[in-house]
N, C-alpha and C positions, 0 to 999 in steps of 0.2 A: 327283385332287381331294382326302379324306382328311389328305390331307399341308396345301392350301390353308387348307382351313376352320381346319384348328389352330394355322396360324400366325398365322392373324386373330384370331381369340382369344386367342392371345398376345401378340401385341399392345397389342389390344382393353384385356391386363388390364392390358398393362403401362401403358399410356394414364387407365388405370381409379385406378391406385393410385402415379408416378410426374411428371413435368414433362420427365424425357429417357430412353433411360438408364441406369445406374450411382446413378443417386440414388433415394430411395423418401421418400414423405408423412410425419414421423413424428405421430402423432398428441396430444394436445394433453387431458390430463384436466384437470373442475373440479374445484379439494378448498375446499372451505366447509367452515368451525367451526363444530359444533351442540359448544350453551352448557344444561347442566339447569338448569336452574332448582330442580325438586322438590328437598324436604329429607326425606330418608327416617328415619322415628321404627319403632326395633324394640321392638317389648314384649315381656313374660313375664308371665304367669297361670298364679298357683296353680291345684291343680285344687276345688281348695273339698271343699264334704261331700258325696268319697268314700263308693260305694259299699264298705265292707273285711267283703269276709267272715269272720263267728268272731267283730265286735263287735259287744257286746252295742245300740248308739247308732247306730252309721253301718253295719252288716251288718241293719236290719228295710228294707222294704217296703210306705211302708202307713204309717195313720198311726201316725204316736211322739214324744211331747213332750222325748225326752232328744235326742235332736240336737238339734245345732246351731242350725239356724236355727227346730225347734223346731216344733211340728203334724205336718207332716208331710214325711219322708224328702226331696230335694231332693240328685239325683246329679249331681259333678259341678256347680254351680250356684252355689249360696249359698256366700259366705265364700269367697268368689276376694279374692285380692292380686294387685295388677297394679304392674309390674314396669318403670318404662325402661334399657333397657339398656345403645342405643345409637340417636344421631341423629347424621347420618353429611347435611353438606351438600356440594356437585360443586363442587372446586376450591376448600375448606376459606371458603364464600363463603355464607352464608347472609343466605334475604330474603324479607322480608315485608309480603306485596300485599294486606293484612288481607280478605280480602276471604271468610276463613275465620276462625274466632277457636282455629285448634289450635294454635297457639303462644304464646296469649295466655290469661295465666297470673285469675286469676279471683280469688288471698285481695291480690293488690297495688294488683288495679284500683279505681282509683278510680268512684265510685257514680257521680258527674256525664261521664263517659267513655265515647260511644259509640261501637262496632265493627266494622266490617260496612261492605258494597257498599262495597268501594278502599279507606273512610279510615279511621282514625280520628279520633274530634271530640272536645278538650277541652274544659268546660264550666269551668272555673273558675281562678280562680292559687290553685298547690299539684297540680292533678289530677296524680295518676304511673301512666302506664302502665307495670306489669307485665310481661316478660315470661314462659313457664312455655320450660325450660330447650330452649335453642336449639340446643345442640353437646351431647353428652356422649359420649368415648373410650378409648378406650385411651392418647394420650398426653399429656402439659399444654402446655398455648399457655403464649405468651413473650409475643405482640402482640397487638391487636384495635385495628380501626376501626371507626368508625361514621360511615355515611352519612347527609342524609334525603332527600328529597321533602315539599314542594317548593321545601326550604329550613334555612337553620340557625337564622336572627333570631330566632325563636318558641319554641322549645325550651329554657328559663332551665337545665338542667341534664344530662346523657345520662351514664349512671353502668353499667356493671359489677357481675359479682357470682359467686362457684363454689358458692354456697349460697344466693341470697337474704337471706342477712346480716350480711355485712360488706360494702358496695360501694363502689368504690372511680370514681372520676371521673374520667371522658375526655374532653377536648373534640374536639369536631367534625371529623370529615375530617381529620383527624392520627391517624398507627399510635403510639401510648403500648405502649410495659409493664409490663409484668402486677405489681403486687405480689402480688398471692396468683396460682403454679400452680396451674394445677388441670385433671384433663380436664373436665370442666362448665362450661356459662355460658349465664345469663340475665341481659339488659337493662330498663335502667328508664329515663324517661325522664320527665322535670317538663316541664308545659306553663298554656299559660293561658287565658282563655276564645277567645283568638280565636288559640289553636293547631290546627291540618288534618293532618295525615301522609296522610300518601298512600303508602308508601312505604318502605323498610329496611332499608340493605343492613351486611350487619357484618365481616369480613375479620376472617379470625383465623391465627395462626400461632405 
C-alpha cells in the first residue's frame, strides 16, 4: 500500500511538472528595465566656527565679541562654506521637470521667468533660463544634446557652459561636440513671452 501511494505521488508530480515522461517545463522570467531619473548631488561643508581648545577667540563658550560670528560663540554653525563635489545623472542623462528649483540658478534667471509646478514660463523676449550646475565629475565631456518639451520652436537660443561665463550655442535635438572640454556643465535657454517648457533632457558623453 505504501509503495502504491508513493507511485501515485510520483506520477502526480510528473504530471504537474511535465507533459510526458522525459520533458520538463522551463519557467519563463520577465525582465523589466528600470530607469532612474534622480540626479544626485554630493556636497561638502566646512566646519564653520568650531570650538578650538586653547584659541583666544574660538575656545570660549558664551559671550565673546572676538569670534567670527560676533556676539556669542557658535560651534560648527556660522561661517560654513558649501562646495559641490559631484553631480551624477543615471546613464549620463540629466532631466529637469521644474517641480522644484533644485537645479535652477538664481543669478542668471530672468526676473520675468516663473518656475515650479512642472513648467518654466518665460515672460518676455530675451528671457533667459540659466541652470545651476547639472553635472560635475572626474571626466571631461566631449558631446552634448539638448531636447525640450513640448517642442523646439519657441526656444530662441540653447547654450551650454562649463563655468557660466563662456557659452556655446547648441542646436536642439542634435548631438554636438563641445568646444571647451570640461567636467562641469550648465545650460541656458532663451525664450519669448509665449514660451513654456515642461521638460528638459540633456544627454552628454
